[in-house]
N, C-alpha and C positions, 0 to 999 in steps of 0.2 A: 262276521261275514254277512253280506247282504246278497240275497238271491232275488232276481227279478224275472218276470215273464218274458217270453219271446214277444216280438213286436206284433201288434194286432194284424189280422189278415181278413180280407173280405172274400166271401165265396157265394156262389149261386147254388142253392140247394136244388135237388131234383124232385123234391116232395111234390106230389100231385102234378107231375110233369111240368114243373115251373120252368125248367130249362128250355122247353119247347115254345114258351111265350116270346113275343117280341122283347128285345133287351130292355126297353123302357118300362115294361110291365113286370119284369121278373123280380121276385123277392131277392133281396141281397142281405146277407148276414155278415156282420163284422164281429169276430171273436178274438179274444186274447187267450194265449195258451198258458196254462198254469205251470209254474215251476214245481219242482219236486216238493218243496216246502208248502206251497199253496195247495197241492193236490192232496196232501195228508188228511186234512179235516173232512174231505169228501169220501173217505174210505181208503184212499191211498193204495188201492189194489186194482189190478186190471181185470179182476173177476167182476164182470158187469153187474152181477146180482148184489154185490156188496157196495157198489159205488153209488153215491148220491147224484144221479143224473140230473134231477130237477134242480138241485142246488148248483151244480156246475153250470148248467145252461143259464140259470138265473144270474149267476155272478160273473160269468166269463163271456156272455153275449153282450157286447157293448152297443150294438146298433143293428136295427132291422129296418129296411126301407121297402116300400111298395107292398105293404101288407095291412089289410083291414079286415075286421070281422064285425059285421053289422054296424058299420060307420065308426067303429072304435079302432083307432090306429094302434098297431102293435109296433112299438119303436125300439124295444130292447128285451133282454132276457126276463126282466121282471114282469113286463106287461104280457109277454108270451106265456109264462108259466101260470099266470092268473086266468088264462082262458080255459074253457071246458076241455077236459082231457081227451074226450073222444074226437074233438075237432082238430087238435094240434099235436097229438101224441107222436105221429109220424115225423113231424118237423122237429120236435124236441129230440127224438131219437137220432135223427140225422145230424143235428147240431152237436149233440153229445158225442157221437162217434167221431165227428170231425175234430172236436176239441181233443179227444183222447189220442187221435192219430196225428196231431199237429206237428210234433217233432219229426216223425218219420216223413211226413209230407214235405216239411221244410227242407230236410236233407235231400230229398229227391229233386226238388226244384232247384236247389243250389247246383246240383250236378248237371242239370240241363242247360 
């Protein structure tokens, strides 16, 4: 049996009031949602203290646009988690929670 992830989805994080910026300046994040099989190595538990948030953001954040720190472009989950924790921890948390809630969000969108 082969298990694959849901299709990637792009969202606009609210971190540091990003959504209040003009659309062309907003940070956009594209994530892929893990299947049950892919979720297992990261802790496989919805207990957030036991789940590898950094690993999930690193591996399931496919693209980030409109984000730079000191002239360094942050383009994906790997470049994001390499930044100083005190600078990006809020964004990492928001992306992590978005990834975790992906299935529920997708179901709500389908109904609308």
